[in-house]
matplotlib code that plots the C-alpha trace (Angstrom):
import matplotlib.pyplot as plt

x = [47.1, 47.4, 44.3, 43.5, 43.5, 47.1, 48.3, 46.6, 44.7, 42.0, 38.4, 38.0, 40.8, 39.0, 35.7, 37.3, 39.1, 35.8, 34.0, 36.6, 36.5, 32.7, 32.8, 35.4, 33.1, 30.1, 32.0, 33.2, 29.7, 28.3, 30.9, 30.3, 26.5, 27.0, 29.3, 26.7, 23.9, 26.0, 26.8, 23.1, 22.2, 24.8, 23.9, 21.7, 18.0, 17.3, 15.6, 12.7, 13.8, 13.8, 14.3, 14.3, 11.6, 11.5, 12.1, 11.3, 7.7, 7.0, 5.7, 7.8, 6.6, 7.5, 6.8, 6.3, 4.5, 1.3, 1.9, -1.4, -4.8, -6.8, -7.8, -10.6, -9.2, -5.6, -2.8, 0.7, 3.3, 6.9, 9.4, 12.5, 15.7, 18.8, 21.9, 25.7, 27.6, 29.9, 33.0, 32.6, 30.8, 28.5, 24.9, 22.8, 19.1, 16.9, 13.1, 10.7, 7.0, 4.6, 0.8, -1.1, -4.7, -6.6, -9.9, -11.6, -10.0, -8.7, -5.2, -4.8, -1.9, 0.9, 0.0, 2.7, 1.6, 2.7, 2.1, 2.6, 3.4, 0.4, -0.7, -1.1, -4.3, -4.0, -1.3, 0.6, -0.8, 1.2, 0.9, -1.9, -2.3, -2.1, -2.2, -1.9, 0.9, 0.6, -1.9, -0.9, -1.4]
y = [22.0, 24.4, 25.9, 29.5, 30.6, 29.5, 31.3, 34.5, 34.9, 37.5, 36.2, 38.7, 37.0, 33.7, 35.1, 36.6, 33.3, 31.4, 34.0, 33.6, 29.8, 29.9, 32.2, 29.9, 26.8, 28.7, 29.5, 25.9, 24.5, 26.9, 26.0, 22.3, 22.7, 24.6, 21.8, 19.2, 21.1, 21.5, 17.7, 16.9, 19.2, 17.6, 14.1, 12.3, 11.8, 8.5, 5.8, 4.0, 0.9, -2.2, -5.7, -4.4, -5.8, -2.9, 0.8, 3.8, 3.7, 0.7, -2.5, -5.6, -8.3, -12.0, -15.0, -18.5, -21.7, -22.3, -25.1, -24.8, -23.3, -25.0, -21.9, -19.7, -16.7, -17.6, -19.3, -20.3, -19.5, -20.9, -18.5, -20.3, -18.2, -19.5, -17.5, -17.9, -17.9, -14.9, -16.6, -20.3, -19.6, -22.6, -22.4, -22.0, -22.6, -21.3, -20.9, -19.0, -19.4, -16.6, -16.3, -14.2, -13.0, -14.6, -12.8, -15.0, -18.3, -18.5, -20.1, -23.8, -26.0, -26.1, -22.9, -20.3, -17.0, -13.4, -11.7, -8.1, -6.7, -5.2, -4.0, -6.6, -8.5, -10.9, -12.1, -13.9, -12.4, -9.5, -10.2, -10.1, -12.3, -10.2, -12.8, -16.5, -16.9, -20.6, -23.2, -26.6, -29.6]
z = [32.0, 34.9, 36.3, 35.3, 38.9, 39.2, 36.1, 37.2, 33.9, 33.7, 33.3, 30.5, 28.6, 29.0, 27.9, 24.8, 23.9, 24.3, 22.1, 19.4, 19.5, 19.3, 16.3, 14.6, 15.2, 13.8, 10.6, 10.2, 10.7, 8.2, 5.6, 6.2, 5.8, 2.5, 1.2, 2.1, 0.4, -2.8, -2.7, -2.4, -5.3, -7.6, -6.6, -9.2, -8.3, -6.5, -8.5, -6.9, -4.9, -7.1, -5.8, -2.2, 0.0, 2.4, 2.2, 4.4, 5.3, 3.1, 4.7, 4.2, 1.8, 2.0, -0.2, 1.2, 1.3, 3.3, 5.8, 7.7, 6.8, 9.6, 11.7, 10.3, 8.4, 9.4, 7.5, 8.7, 6.1, 6.0, 4.6, 3.3, 3.0, 1.2, 1.5, 1.4, 4.6, 4.7, 6.0, 5.0, 1.7, 2.4, 1.3, 4.5, 4.5, 7.2, 7.5, 9.7, 10.1, 10.5, 10.8, 8.2, 8.0, 5.1, 5.1, 2.4, 3.3, -0.2, 0.5, 1.2, 2.3, -0.2, -2.0, -2.6, -1.3, -0.9, 2.5, 3.6, 7.0, 8.9, 12.3, 14.9, 14.2, 17.2, 19.5, 16.7, 13.5, 12.1, 8.4, 5.7, 2.7, -0.5, -3.3, -4.0, -6.5, -7.2, -6.2, -4.8, -7.1]

ax = plt.figure().add_subplot(projection="3d")
ax.plot(x, y, z, "-o")
ax.set_aspect("equal")
plt.show()
């Protein structure tokens, strides 16, 4: 595109063209906003999250088995995840361990427990025990 100085265009023409373009953009954005508002108003109200483990502003919850309860007020929980591989369709098992705060030392090795995300309580503890679901036999 040739430079405006080469074509001899008047700066006033350029200013007018820019003003028209800005006005056009403004109208387009306003129409788009109105359409989005109308779509939101017609959309059905959202139901509370069911089956989800985490939502906006909600701490994550995990269920696992206690593998160690030796430290005072701390348990180590193994979280087992079984999922299907996207491409190969094979069942893949993976596990992670995490440290959770057990204020009353109520969980023991082998118990199935539910833990919830919390603020950092120590270098490794970022979870809190909420309930013991099943006692070990």
